[in-house]
Z-matrix of the N, CA and C atoms (Angstrom, degrees):
N
C 1 1.461
C 2 1.526 1 108.93
N 3 1.328 2 114.25 1 154.76
C 4 1.457 3 121.75 2 175.76
C 5 1.527 4 108.37 3 -104.50
N 6 1.322 5 116.24 4 132.20
C 7 1.460 6 123.29 5 -177.58
C 8 1.520 7 108.01 6 -120.03
N 9 1.332 8 116.12 7 124.02
C 10 1.469 9 121.61 8 175.74
C 11 1.519 10 108.62 9 -121.50
N 12 1.324 11 116.20 10 131.89
C 13 1.458 12 122.45 11 179.19
C 14 1.520 13 108.90 12 -97.96
N 15 1.335 14 116.86 13 127.91
C 16 1.457 15 121.89 14 178.66
C 17 1.524 16 112.56 15 -110.79
N 18 1.319 17 117.45 16 19.81
C 19 1.451 18 121.23 17 179.01
C 20 1.514 19 112.55 18 92.21
N 21 1.352 20 114.86 19 153.44
C 22 1.470 21 124.00 20 179.08
C 23 1.532 22 109.08 21 58.48
N 24 1.328 23 119.18 22 -111.85
C 25 1.474 24 120.95 23 179.40
C 26 1.521 25 111.70 24 -120.71
N 27 1.323 26 117.17 25 18.96
C 28 1.467 27 122.57 26 -173.76
C 29 1.526 28 110.53 27 -95.20
N 30 1.334 29 115.04 28 123.12
C 31 1.465 30 121.01 29 179.41
C 32 1.520 31 110.20 30 -132.27
N 33 1.321 32 114.58 31 142.23
C 34 1.461 33 121.37 32 167.09
C 35 1.517 34 107.90 33 -103.23
N 36 1.325 35 115.67 34 131.32
C 37 1.464 36 121.84 35 176.72
C 38 1.520 37 107.69 36 -121.07
N 39 1.305 38 117.27 37 130.10
C 40 1.464 39 121.48 38 169.99
C 41 1.518 40 106.84 39 -113.06
N 42 1.326 41 116.59 40 118.55
C 43 1.458 42 122.29 41 -173.79
C 44 1.526 43 110.51 42 -76.17
N 45 1.344 44 117.55 43 168.92
C 46 1.461 45 119.81 44 179.29
C 47 1.525 46 114.17 45 -55.82
N 48 1.338 47 117.50 46 -29.01
C 49 1.465 48 121.17 47 179.56
C 50 1.521 49 112.22 48 -96.55
N 51 1.332 50 116.92 49 8.41
C 52 1.449 51 119.93 50 172.66
C 53 1.522 52 116.16 51 90.27
N 54 1.334 53 118.69 52 10.42
C 55 1.455 54 120.93 53 175.74
C 56 1.526 55 108.72 54 -71.73
N 57 1.327 56 115.71 55 131.25
C 58 1.459 57 121.72 56 -174.36
C 59 1.533 58 109.30 57 -101.57
N 60 1.334 59 115.85 58 118.98
C 61 1.460 60 122.57 59 -175.96
C 62 1.522 61 108.82 60 -119.45
N 63 1.335 62 116.25 61 136.86
C 64 1.460 63 121.78 62 171.49
C 65 1.526 64 107.49 63 -120.94
N 66 1.328 65 116.84 64 129.39
C 67 1.464 66 121.89 65 -177.77
C 68 1.522 67 109.02 66 -112.85
N 69 1.338 68 115.74 67 130.43
C 70 1.474 69 123.30 68 179.75
C 71 1.526 70 110.86 69 49.04
N 72 1.344 71 116.04 70 74.87
C 73 1.470 72 122.29 71 -162.78
C 74 1.527 73 115.59 72 -80.45
N 75 1.334 74 117.47 73 60.46
C 76 1.466 75 121.55 74 175.11
C 77 1.521 76 107.82 75 -92.24
N 78 1.320 77 115.88 76 82.68
C 79 1.458 78 121.04 77 -172.15
C 80 1.524 79 113.41 78 -83.94
N 81 1.326 80 118.12 79 -8.56
C 82 1.466 81 119.42 80 174.77
C 83 1.525 82 111.64 81 -111.67
N 84 1.323 83 116.21 82 31.89
C 85 1.457 84 120.55 83 176.74
C 86 1.529 85 110.28 84 -69.51
N 87 1.327 86 118.28 85 161.59
C 88 1.473 87 120.52 86 -175.86
C 89 1.518 88 114.79 87 -60.60
N 90 1.338 89 118.22 88 -21.54
C 91 1.463 90 120.94 89 179.95
C 92 1.523 91 112.86 90 -93.80
N 93 1.324 92 116.89 91 -6.95
C 94 1.459 93 120.88 92 -170.24
C 95 1.528 94 111.57 93 -62.71
N 96 1.326 95 117.79 94 135.43
C 97 1.470 96 120.27 95 178.64
C 98 1.527 97 110.56 96 -71.77
N 99 1.331 98 115.84 97 160.53
C 100 1.463 99 119.87 98 179.14
C 101 1.518 100 111.15 99 -64.00
N 102 1.324 101 116.62 100 -41.46
C 103 1.464 102 120.30 101 179.99
C 104 1.524 103 109.29 102 -95.82
N 105 1.321 104 115.92 103 122.36
C 106 1.459 105 121.08 104 178.91
C 107 1.518 106 109.14 105 -152.17
N 108 1.283 107 115.11 106 157.25
C 109 1.461 108 123.21 107 -177.08
C 110 1.527 109 108.91 108 -84.79
N 111 1.324 110 117.10 109 115.47
C 112 1.462 111 121.68 110 179.98
C 113 1.524 112 112.92 111 -93.69
N 114 1.310 113 116.17 112 10.57
C 115 1.450 114 120.29 113 174.43
C 116 1.520 115 112.76 114 94.97
N 117 1.337 116 115.60 115 -167.66
C 118 1.471 117 126.38 116 9.70
C 119 1.522 118 112.77 117 -74.88
N 120 1.329 119 115.07 118 151.27
C 121 1.457 120 122.92 119 176.72
C 122 1.523 121 110.05 120 -104.77
N 123 1.327 122 115.43 121 152.95
C 124 1.463 123 119.32 122 173.92
C 125 1.524 124 110.95 123 -75.11
N 126 1.343 125 115.84 124 -41.58
C 127 1.463 126 121.39 125 -177.32
C 128 1.522 127 109.75 126 -136.07
N 129 1.330 128 115.97 127 139.78
C 130 1.456 129 122.08 128 168.46
C 131 1.520 130 107.21 129 -122.68
N 132 1.334 131 116.73 130 122.95
C 133 1.459 132 122.19 131 179.36
C 134 1.516 133 109.18 132 -105.60
N 135 1.323 134 116.36 133 133.45
C 136 1.460 135 121.74 134 -178.95
C 137 1.519 136 108.80 135 -121.96
N 138 1.333 137 116.44 136 120.88
C 139 1.465 138 119.75 137 -175.80
C 140 1.522 139 113.04 138 -79.36
N 141 1.345 140 117.18 139 -33.72
C 142 1.462 141 120.09 140 177.87
C 143 1.523 142 108.98 141 -164.88
N 144 1.341 143 115.93 142 177.09
C 145 1.456 144 120.63 143 -163.64
C 146 1.520 145 115.47 144 -89.48
N 147 1.312 146 119.20 145 -7.21
C 148 1.465 147 119.31 146 -178.68
C 149 1.529 148 110.61 147 -59.39
N 150 1.333 149 115.48 148 147.38
C 151 1.452 150 120.38 149 -173.34
C 152 1.504 151 114.92 150 -59.48
N 153 1.340 152 117.33 151 -27.59
C 154 1.466 153 119.61 152 179.31
C 155 1.528 154 112.39 153 -80.01
N 156 1.329 155 116.75 154 5.59
C 157 1.470 156 121.33 155 175.90
C 158 1.527 157 111.48 156 -128.98
N 159 1.337 158 116.68 157 -41.02
C 160 1.467 159 120.30 158 171.06
C 161 1.520 160 109.65 159 -61.30
N 162 1.326 161 114.77 160 -39.26
C 163 1.457 162 121.66 161 167.18
C 164 1.513 163 114.66 162 55.79
N 165 1.326 164 115.35 163 -130.81
C 166 1.460 165 123.52 164 -174.41
C 167 1.518 166 113.46 165 -97.53
N 168 1.314 167 117.32 166 25.10
C 169 1.458 168 119.61 167 -174.09
C 170 1.526 169 112.30 168 -61.34
N 171 1.335 170 118.82 169 -32.72
C 172 1.461 171 120.33 170 -178.33
C 173 1.521 172 111.93 171 -64.86
N 174 1.327 173 118.02 172 -26.46
C 175 1.460 174 120.80 173 176.09
C 176 1.527 175 112.09 174 -89.45
N 177 1.322 176 117.09 175 -29.62
C 178 1.466 177 120.97 176 -171.08
C 179 1.522 178 113.97 177 -87.57
N 180 1.315 179 117.65 178 -15.86
C 181 1.475 180 120.37 179 -171.13
C 182 1.521 181 112.45 180 -122.03
N 183 1.321 182 116.88 181 36.29
C 184 1.460 183 121.14 182 -176.01
C 185 1.522 184 113.61 183 -79.20
N 186 1.323 185 118.15 184 -14.15
C 187 1.461 186 120.35 185 179.14
C 188 1.519 187 109.82 186 -111.29
N 189 1.331 188 115.48 187 151.60
C 190 1.460 189 121.12 188 -174.80
C 191 1.515 190 113.10 189 -69.22
N 192 1.331 191 118.06 190 -11.09
C 193 1.467 192 119.57 191 178.55
C 194 1.519 193 111.74 192 -70.04
N 195 1.332 194 117.34 193 -20.58
C 196 1.462 195 121.86 194 177.61
C 197 1.521 196 109.20 195 -99.23
N 198 1.321 197 116.07 196 123.02
C 199 1.462 198 121.49 197 178.23
C 200 1.532 199 108.94 198 -101.29
N 201 1.321 200 115.78 199 123.36
C 202 1.459 201 121.41 200 176.60
C 203 1.521 202 108.02 201 -96.05
N 204 1.328 203 116.10 202 137.51
C 205 1.463 204 121.60 203 179.06
C 206 1.516 205 108.02 204 -123.55
N 207 1.339 206 115.41 205 125.83
C 208 1.458 207 120.96 206 -176.61
C 209 1.518 208 108.81 207 -158.97
N 210 1.318 209 116.57 208 172.29
C 211 1.455 210 120.18 209 176.43
C 212 1.532 211 109.51 210 -65.69
N 213 1.334 212 116.56 211 160.10
C 214 1.463 213 122.80 212 -170.71
C 215 1.526 214 112.87 213 -52.68
N 216 1.318 215 117.89 214 -45.79
C 217 1.466 216 120.22 215 -175.72
C 218 1.527 217 111.94 216 -64.65
N 219 1.329 218 117.44 217 -37.60
C 220 1.460 219 119.81 218 175.93
C 221 1.525 220 109.82 219 -69.65
N 222 1.328 221 116.98 220 -38.61
C 223 1.467 222 120.02 221 175.52
C 224 1.528 223 110.85 222 -53.80
N 225 1.331 224 116.59 223 -48.89
C 226 1.455 225 119.97 224 -177.90
C 227 1.526 226 111.62 225 -64.16
N 228 1.304 227 116.68 226 -38.91
C 229 1.471 228 121.11 227 177.61
C 230 1.526 229 110.47 228 -61.93
N 231 1.328 230 117.38 229 -46.45
C 232 1.458 231 120.80 230 -177.39
C 233 1.527 232 111.63 231 -68.60
N 234 1.317 233 117.28 232 -39.58
C 235 1.466 234 119.38 233 176.20
C 236 1.521 235 110.79 234 -60.92
N 237 1.328 236 116.40 235 -41.47
C 238 1.465 237 120.47 236 179.16
C 239 1.526 238 112.22 237 -65.50
N 240 1.335 239 116.78 238 -21.83
C 241 1.464 240 121.18 239 179.36
C 242 1.531 241 111.94 240 -100.60
N 243 1.321 242 116.35 241 18.02
C 244 1.446 243 120.89 242 169.77
C 245 1.505 244 117.40 243 88.53
N 246 1.328 245 118.28 244 9.05
C 247 1.470 246 120.17 245 176.22
C 248 1.528 247 107.83 246 -78.47
N 249 1.332 248 118.17 247 122.05
C 250 1.463 249 119.65 248 -167.45
C 251 1.514 250 116.94 249 -80.14
N 252 1.325 251 118.63 250 -23.87
C 253 1.468 252 120.04 251 -170.42
C 254 1.524 253 108.95 252 -131.83
N 255 1.318 254 116.65 253 89.40
C 256 1.461 255 122.04 254 -178.29
C 257 1.524 256 108.89 255 -128.35
N 258 1.311 257 116.26 256 126.74
C 259 1.461 258 122.15 257 176.54
C 260 1.517 259 108.76 258 -105.43
N 261 1.319 260 116.01 259 122.39
C 262 1.455 261 121.44 260 177.09
C 263 1.512 262 111.22 261 -89.38
N 264 1.319 263 115.89 262 145.02
C 265 1.459 264 122.16 263 177.12
C 266 1.519 265 108.27 264 -133.70
N 267 1.317 266 115.60 265 -178.80
C 268 1.449 267 120.59 266 167.04
C 269 1.516 268 109.33 267 -147.29
N 270 1.304 269 115.69 268 167.18
C 271 1.461 270 121.93 269 -168.62
C 272 1.523 271 110.78 270 -65.51
N 273 1.312 272 115.21 271 131.75
C 274 1.460 273 122.24 272 -178.76
C 275 1.506 274 113.64 273 101.23
N 276 1.344 275 117.12 274 -17.48
C 277 1.453 276 120.24 275 -177.84
C 278 1.512 277 112.81 276 -90.28
N 279 1.327 278 114.61 277 159.30
C 280 1.461 279 122.02 278 175.31
C 281 1.522 280 109.28 279 -122.90
N 282 1.306 281 115.90 280 148.12
C 283 1.463 282 123.31 281 -178.36
C 284 1.518 283 107.63 282 -133.82
N 285 1.319 284 115.53 283 132.76
C 286 1.463 285 120.81 284 -177.51
C 287 1.518 286 109.54 285 -109.93
N 288 1.307 287 115.55 286 123.85
C 289 1.461 288 121.13 287 -179.36
C 290 1.512 289 109.47 288 -154.25
N 291 1.319 290 116.21 289 141.16
C 292 1.467 291 122.60 290 173.10
C 293 1.527 292 112.32 291 55.34
N 294 1.330 293 117.12 292 33.33
C 295 1.451 294 121.92 293 178.70
C 296 1.507 295 114.77 294 81.56
N 297 1.333 296 117.84 295 5.04
C 298 1.461 297 122.75 296 -178.87
C 299 1.523 298 109.83 297 -113.97
N 300 1.341 299 116.01 298 155.19
C 301 1.457 300 121.81 299 170.36
C 302 1.516 301 107.77 300 -115.77
N 303 1.329 302 115.23 301 121.09
C 304 1.459 303 121.76 302 -176.38
C 305 1.513 304 108.25 303 -112.86
N 306 1.323 305 116.30 304 120.26
C 307 1.458 306 122.32 305 -178.95
C 308 1.518 307 108.71 306 -113.13
N 309 1.331 308 115.21 307 129.89
C 310 1.459 309 120.49 308 177.67
C 311 1.520 310 108.63 309 -93.54
N 312 1.321 311 116.55 310 124.18
C 313 1.463 312 122.08 311 -178.64
C 314 1.528 313 109.25 312 -119.86
N 315 1.305 314 116.11 313 165.60
C 316 1.454 315 120.38 314 -174.03
C 317 1.528 316 112.46 315 -71.45
N 318 1.314 317 114.75 316 159.28
C 319 1.464 318 123.08 317 169.12
C 320 1.526 319 106.73 318 -143.10
N 321 1.308 320 116.97 319 151.98
C 322 1.463 321 121.83 320 178.23
C 323 1.525 322 108.64 321 -103.42
N 324 1.319 323 115.67 322 102.88
C 325 1.466 324 121.03 323 -175.51
C 326 1.526 325 106.96 324 -166.54
N 327 1.317 326 117.36 325 -157.81
C 328 1.463 327 122.79 326 171.03
C 329 1.519 328 107.85 327 -129.67
N 330 1.334 329 117.45 328 174.74
C 331 1.461 330 119.32 329 -175.59
C 332 1.522 331 109.15 330 -159.33
N 333 1.327 332 116.74 331 115.69
C 334 1.456 333 120.80 332 179.77
C 335 1.521 334 109.21 333 -158.51
N 336 1.326 335 115.00 334 162.21
C 337 1.458 336 122.65 335 179.90
C 338 1.521 337 107.91 336 -118.36
N 339 1.311 338 116.87 337 126.75
C 340 1.461 339 121.78 338 178.22
C 341 1.521 340 108.71 339 -94.87
N 342 1.324 341 116.61 340 118.12
C 343 1.462 342 121.82 341 174.61
C 344 1.515 343 108.12 342 -126.66
N 345 1.325 344 116.54 343 106.48
C 346 1.463 345 122.22 344 -174.12
C 347 1.517 346 108.80 345 54.66
N 348 1.327 347 117.98 346 -120.05
C 349 1.464 348 120.94 347 -179.45
C 350 1.523 349 112.46 348 -91.67
N 351 1.316 350 116.57 349 -4.02
C 352 1.468 351 120.59 350 -175.75
C 353 1.519 352 111.05 351 -92.07
N 354 1.316 353 115.67 352 141.60
C 355 1.461 354 122.43 353 174.26
C 356 1.521 355 107.18 354 -114.69
N 357 1.330 356 116.26 355 113.15
C 358 1.459 357 122.23 356 -173.61
C 359 1.519 358 109.37 357 -98.70
N 360 1.331 359 116.08 358 130.94
C 361 1.464 360 121.21 359 179.70
C 362 1.524 361 109.82 360 -63.65
N 363 1.320 362 116.19 361 130.42
C 364 1.461 363 121.35 362 -176.80
C 365 1.509 364 114.87 363 -109.47
N 366 1.354 365 117.68 364 19.45
C 367 1.457 366 118.89 365 -176.97
C 368 1.514 367 111.31 366 73.73
N 369 1.311 368 116.84 367 -175.13
C 370 1.458 369 120.97 368 178.86
C 371 1.526 370 110.58 369 -77.39
N 372 1.325 371 117.10 370 148.03
C 373 1.469 372 119.62 371 171.19
C 374 1.520 373 109.95 372 -69.87
N 375 1.308 374 116.03 373 160.28
C 376 1.467 375 119.61 374 -176.07
C 377 1.519 376 110.50 375 -150.55
N 378 1.315 377 114.23 376 167.87
C 379 1.453 378 123.19 377 165.72
C 380 1.520 379 107.87 378 -121.01
N 381 1.323 380 116.65 379 171.64
C 382 1.459 381 121.36 380 178.86
C 383 1.524 382 110.49 381 -129.31
N 384 1.325 383 115.33 382 136.50
C 385 1.461 384 121.58 383 164.27
C 386 1.520 385 106.62 384 -108.74
N 387 1.316 386 116.91 385 125.33
C 388 1.454 387 121.81 386 -179.12
C 389 1.521 388 108.63 387 -116.35
N 390 1.339 389 115.15 388 120.06
C 391 1.473 390 119.80 389 176.41
C 392 1.518 391 107.93 390 -96.81
N 393 1.327 392 114.87 391 125.06
C 394 1.451 393 122.16 392 -174.17
C 395 1.521 394 111.83 393 -82.48
N 396 1.323 395 114.74 394 175.43
C 397 1.457 396 120.36 395 -178.16
C 398 1.529 397 112.41 396 -62.76
N 399 1.333 398 116.77 397 -28.71
C 400 1.468 399 120.30 398 -178.10
C 401 1.530 400 112.98 399 -91.31
N 402 1.340 401 117.40 400 6.28
C 403 1.457 402 121.45 401 175.82
C 404 1.516 403 114.84 402 95.73
N 405 1.327 404 118.69 403 -16.16
C 406 1.455 405 120.69 404 176.66
C 407 1.522 406 110.29 405 -74.52
N 408 1.334 407 116.43 406 160.73
C 409 1.462 408 120.12 407 -178.10
C 410 1.518 409 110.12 408 -136.38
N 411 1.349 410 115.32 409 152.81
C 412 1.459 411 120.79 410 169.54
C 413 1.523 412 109.12 411 -127.53
N 414 1.332 413 115.27 412 159.00
C 415 1.458 414 123.00 413 -176.89
C 416 1.509 415 109.62 414 -127.17
N 417 1.335 416 116.59 415 119.09
C 418 1.464 417 122.28 416 172.04
C 419 1.514 418 106.50 417 -104.97
N 420 1.328 419 116.76 418 114.28
C 421 1.460 420 121.05 419 -170.59
C 422 1.522 421 113.68 420 -79.08
N 423 1.339 422 118.65 421 -9.88
C 424 1.450 423 119.67 422 -172.44
C 425 1.519 424 110.26 423 63.69
N 426 1.313 425 116.03 424 -156.31
C 427 1.464 426 120.72 425 173.86
C 428 1.519 427 107.95 426 -88.71
N 429 1.313 428 117.19 427 123.86
C 430 1.462 429 118.49 428 -177.39
C 431 1.520 430 111.08 429 -157.60
N 432 1.306 431 113.58 430 154.88
C 433 1.444 432 121.00 431 162.58
C 434 1.517 433 109.04 432 -88.78
N 435 1.306 434 115.53 433 172.25
C 436 1.459 435 120.91 434 177.84
C 437 1.523 436 110.23 435 -71.42
N 438 1.331 437 117.08 436 136.31
C 439 1.461 438 120.53 437 173.29
C 440 1.525 439 108.44 438 -142.10
N 441 1.334 440 114.88 439 146.28
C 442 1.463 441 118.92 440 -170.29
C 443 1.529 442 112.79 441 -69.27
N 444 1.343 443 117.67 442 -22.88
C 445 1.461 444 119.77 443 178.93
C 446 1.518 445 113.03 444 -69.90
N 447 1.329 446 118.29 445 -3.15
C 448 1.465 447 118.82 446 167.56
C 449 1.525 448 110.69 447 -56.88
N 450 1.327 449 115.89 448 -28.08
C 451 1.462 450 119.65 449 176.27
C 452 1.528 451 110.90 450 -61.35
N 453 1.344 452 116.40 451 -38.85
C 454 1.463 453 120.32 452 177.31
C 455 1.527 454 111.30 453 -67.10
N 456 1.329 455 116.58 454 -39.19
C 457 1.465 456 119.57 455 176.56
C 458 1.527 457 110.03 456 -58.77
N 459 1.326 458 116.03 457 -43.50
C 460 1.458 459 120.04 458 177.39
C 461 1.513 460 112.65 459 -63.56
N 462 1.337 461 116.55 460 -43.76
C 463 1.466 462 120.49 461 -177.01
C 464 1.527 463 111.62 462 -70.03
N 465 1.331 464 117.49 463 -42.17
C 466 1.461 465 120.89 464 -175.19
C 467 1.525 466 113.12 465 -76.76
N 468 1.330 467 116.79 466 -41.89
C 469 1.463 468 120.55 467 -169.02
C 470 1.521 469 113.82 468 -111.96
N 471 1.320 470 117.76 469 -17.29
C 472 1.465 471 123.33 470 175.70
C 473 1.533 472 112.73 471 47.37
N 474 1.321 473 117.93 472 55.91
C 475 1.466 474 118.83 473 179.04
C 476 1.521 475 111.55 474 -65.94
N 477 1.313 476 116.33 475 132.16
C 478 1.462 477 120.62 476 177.50
C 479 1.521 478 111.37 477 -76.92
N 480 1.330 479 116.87 478 -31.76
C 481 1.456 480 122.43 479 -177.95
C 482 1.524 481 108.37 480 -122.08
N 483 1.331 482 116.35 481 133.67
C 484 1.458 483 121.45 482 177.03
C 485 1.527 484 109.04 483 -123.55
N 486 1.313 485 116.49 484 130.12
C 487 1.457 486 123.53 485 172.71
C 488 1.520 487 106.89 486 -102.20
N 489 1.341 488 117.41 487 112.09
C 490 1.461 489 121.51 488 -172.28
C 491 1.520 490 111.59 489 -124.30
N 492 1.353 491 116.94 490 137.43
C 493 1.464 492 119.47 491 174.23
C 494 1.517 493 110.84 492 -72.87
N 495 1.339 494 115.99 493 144.81
C 496 1.471 495 119.68 494 -179.51
C 497 1.532 496 112.01 495 -133.33
N 498 1.330 497 118.42 496 4.30
C 499 1.454 498 120.91 497 -166.95
C 500 1.506 499 117.00 498 -72.51
N 501 1.352 500 117.95 499 -18.65
C 502 1.458 501 122.52 500 -177.56
C 503 1.532 502 110.09 501 72.96
N 504 1.305 503 116.85 502 176.29
C 505 1.467 504 127.57 503 179.51
C 506 1.529 505 111.96 504 70.33
N 507 1.333 506 118.61 505 -64.94
C 508 1.460 507 122.13 506 178.54
C 509 1.528 508 112.45 507 -98.30
N 510 1.320 509 117.11 508 -16.33
C 511 1.466 510 122.66 509 -174.69
C 512 1.533 511 108.33 510 -141.12
N 513 1.309 512 116.80 511 -174.06
C 514 1.461 513 120.33 512 175.21
C 515 1.523 514 110.91 513 -57.07
N 516 1.323 515 115.56 514 146.51
C 517 1.444 516 121.09 515 168.68
C 518 1.520 517 110.25 516 -90.38
N 519 1.331 518 118.22 517 179.59
C 520 1.463 519 121.38 518 -177.28
C 521 1.527 520 114.06 519 -58.18
N 522 1.325 521 117.72 520 -40.04
C 523 1.466 522 119.75 521 -177.72
C 524 1.522 523 110.65 522 -67.36
N 525 1.329 524 116.18 523 -43.63
C 526 1.463 525 119.78 524 179.45
C 527 1.529 526 111.30 525 -66.71
N 528 1.326 527 116.50 526 -38.01
C 529 1.463 528 119.41 527 178.74
C 530 1.520 529 111.38 528 -65.89
N 531 1.328 530 116.88 529 -35.53
C 532 1.458 531 119.71 530 176.28
C 533 1.522 532 111.09 531 -65.63
N 534 1.323 533 116.50 532 -39.59
C 535 1.466 534 119.87 533 175.90
C 536 1.525 535 110.27 534 -65.24
N 537 1.344 536 117.38 535 -35.68
C 538 1.461 537 120.04 536 175.85
C 539 1.526 538 110.83 537 -59.28
N 540 1.332 539 117.16 538 -37.50
C 541 1.467 540 120.22 539 177.57
C 542 1.522 541 111.24 540 -64.01
N 543 1.330 542 115.98 541 -36.65
C 544 1.459 543 119.31 542 177.84
C 545 1.524 544 111.00 543 -64.32
N 546 1.325 545 117.53 544 -32.69
C 547 1.466 546 121.68 545 178.63
C 548 1.525 547 111.67 546 -78.70
N 549 1.330 548 116.65 547 -41.47
C 550 1.464 549 121.62 548 -174.85
C 551 1.526 550 113.09 549 -79.64
N 552 1.324 551 116.45 550 -37.35
C 553 1.462 552 123.78 551 -177.50
C 554 1.530 553 113.21 552 57.40
N 555 1.328 554 118.11 553 50.43
C 556 1.470 555 118.64 554 173.14
C 557 1.525 556 110.00 555 -75.10
N 558 1.308 557 116.46 556 168.12
C 559 1.462 558 119.83 557 172.16
C 560 1.525 559 111.11 558 -81.81
N 561 1.336 560 115.96 559 -33.53
C 562 1.463 561 122.07 560 -175.91
C 563 1.523 562 108.89 561 -134.56
N 564 1.330 563 117.21 562 137.09
C 565 1.454 564 121.49 563 172.85
C 566 1.524 565 108.73 564 -121.79
N 567 1.335 566 115.30 565 136.23
C 568 1.459 567 122.62 566 176.83
C 569 1.524 568 107.17 567 -120.05
N 570 1.329 569 118.41 568 116.43
C 571 1.469 570 120.16 569 -178.92
C 572 1.524 571 111.69 570 -76.45
N 573 1.338 572 114.90 571 153.01
C 574 1.458 573 121.30 572 179.74
C 575 1.528 574 108.39 573 -148.59
N 576 1.336 575 115.07 574 177.41
C 577 1.466 576 122.65 575 174.70
C 578 1.533 577 110.79 576 55.81
N 579 1.320 578 115.26 577 52.18
C 580 1.460 579 120.98 578 176.04
C 581 1.522 580 108.64 579 -142.54
N 582 1.328 581 116.53 580 146.72
C 583 1.448 582 121.26 581 173.14
C 584 1.516 583 116.37 582 76.95
N 585 1.336 584 117.85 583 -4.91
C 586 1.459 585 119.87 584 -177.61
C 587 1.518 586 111.69 585 -70.71
N 588 1.338 587 115.99 586 -39.38
C 589 1.455 588 123.18 587 -179.87
C 590 1.528 589 108.55 588 -127.92
N 591 1.332 590 118.70 589 156.03
C 592 1.469 591 120.55 590 -179.53
C 593 1.526 592 113.85 591 -57.40
N 594 1.343 593 117.67 592 -31.08
C 595 1.460 594 119.26 593 -179.15
C 596 1.525 595 112.88 594 -68.68
N 597 1.312 596 117.38 595 -20.53
C 598 1.466 597 120.88 596 -179.03
C 599 1.527 598 108.73 597 -86.72
N 600 1.305 599 115.00 598 85.18
C 601 1.468 600 121.10 599 -169.67
C 602 1.526 601 113.79 600 -89.95
N 603 1.335 602 118.32 601 -11.48
C 604 1.460 603 119.83 602 178.28
C 605 1.517 604 111.09 603 -64.54
N 606 1.325 605 116.86 604 141.67
C 607 1.461 606 121.73 605 -176.45
C 608 1.524 607 111.12 606 -125.91
N 609 1.330 608 117.41 607 156.19
C 610 1.462 609 120.35 608 174.43
C 611 1.524 610 112.96 609 -59.02
N 612 1.329 611 117.13 610 -32.90
C 613 1.466 612 120.28 611 179.98
C 614 1.529 613 110.98 612 -64.59
N 615 1.331 614 116.18 613 -44.17
C 616 1.467 615 119.70 614 176.54
C 617 1.528 616 110.46 615 -65.08
N 618 1.312 617 115.99 616 -39.63
C 619 1.463 618 120.30 617 178.84
C 620 1.526 619 110.35 618 -61.42
N 621 1.322 620 117.36 619 -44.98
C 622 1.463 621 120.93 620 179.17
C 623 1.521 622 110.93 621 -60.65
N 624 1.325 623 116.35 622 -38.87
C 625 1.466 624 120.85 623 179.03
C 626 1.529 625 110.90 624 -60.30
N 627 1.320 626 116.81 625 -48.82
C 628 1.467 627 119.96 626 -177.58
C 629 1.524 628 112.11 627 -74.45
N 630 1.325 629 116.21 628 -28.32
C 631 1.465 630 119.12 629 178.32
C 632 1.529 631 110.44 630 -63.67
N 633 1.319 632 117.23 631 -35.76
C 634 1.464 633 120.25 632 176.99
C 635 1.528 634 111.28 633 -63.18
N 636 1.318 635 116.23 634 -29.67
C 637 1.461 636 120.59 635 179.83
C 638 1.521 637 111.88 636 -80.25
N 639 1.320 638 117.79 637 -45.23
C 640 1.465 639 121.68 638 -170.41
C 641 1.524 640 114.07 639 -94.70
N 642 1.336 641 117.12 640 -35.69
C 643 1.472 642 119.41 641 -174.28
C 644 1.528 643 109.62 642 -150.88
N 645 1.334 644 117.53 643 66.77
C 646 1.470 645 119.97 644 -174.59
C 647 1.526 646 113.85 645 -65.73
N 648 1.326 647 117.29 646 -16.97
C 649 1.462 648 119.77 647 -179.06
C 650 1.526 649 112.63 648 -79.84
N 651 1.335 650 117.86 649 -12.07
C 652 1.466 651 121.76 650 -178.31
C 653 1.526 652 109.31 651 -85.01
N 654 1.326 653 116.22 652 127.89
C 655 1.460 654 121.16 653 178.42
C 656 1.526 655 109.57 654 -76.67
N 657 1.322 656 115.99 655 135.76
C 658 1.453 657 122.39 656 178.11
C 659 1.524 658 109.77 657 -106.98
N 660 1.335 659 115.21 658 129.78
C 661 1.460 660 120.06 659 174.79
C 662 1.522 661 108.17 660 -129.46
N 663 1.314 662 116.70 661 116.69
C 664 1.464 663 122.23 662 177.81
C 665 1.523 664 107.63 663 -97.35
N 666 1.319 665 116.63 664 117.56
C 667 1.460 666 120.95 665 -177.63
C 668 1.527 667 110.35 666 -96.18
N 669 1.305 668 116.20 667 136.64
C 670 1.461 669 121.73 668 170.38
C 671 1.522 670 108.06 669 -80.00
N 672 1.323 671 118.79 670 148.02
C 673 1.470 672 119.95 671 177.60
C 674 1.520 673 110.91 672 -55.04
N 675 1.312 674 115.50 673 127.83
C 676 1.454 675 122.34 674 -177.08
C 677 1.513 676 114.21 675 95.73
N 678 1.316 677 117.54 676 -11.78
C 679 1.468 678 120.98 677 -177.83
C 680 1.526 679 111.53 678 -77.95
N 681 1.326 680 115.96 679 143.73
C 682 1.467 681 123.00 680 179.31
C 683 1.522 682 109.02 681 -123.60
N 684 1.328 683 114.94 682 137.14
C 685 1.466 684 120.51 683 171.28
C 686 1.523 685 109.14 684 -127.44
N 687 1.317 686 116.35 685 162.09
C 688 1.451 687 121.96 686 173.69
C 689 1.523 688 108.57 687 -113.97
N 690 1.329 689 115.94 688 141.06
C 691 1.459 690 120.72 689 179.97
C 692 1.520 691 109.53 690 -135.45
């Protein structure tokens, strides 16, 4: 698969069979590169309702060729705002589409949509495990704190690649993310959700330090916004 980082928690994944996935589509985030793929995408996955993850979905998913996958409450919100093709899920379930198996797993965070003075409930936050056509899987944790059931995610789904937040304050910090690697046991970890705002003080350097302590066998790859790797 090809993995492109667009800053913050936004990733483009192209699967071995060419399915185009965008995760947490905040394409105008402060880290976003000038050149980026505006679609159309086959799938857009949304981990939770905060604006830095719901992002630009209202512009990117206006045609039925793009299927958005999110928790039920976000599904209902997007349908009400004219997005034609939205599949709702809930935590623990799996959904099979386009040769992929998408499993929604828990995350420890909050989830809401701010519209003027109103705060709209966005359902529970989530992460996604996506099993590709060739049987390999990746895990996008969304925004989360550390939780011990990450060990179950590792045991049940065996993701080879994990996308983990490291920024601290709103999400796991570097030390907690390194411990998450010890629970998940991926082959490769790609950090995200750091450096976008001053409050996100966790750094890849600190993460690398703790990774040597907790999970030295896990390969660390820090992507610059706009960078693409193949795995």
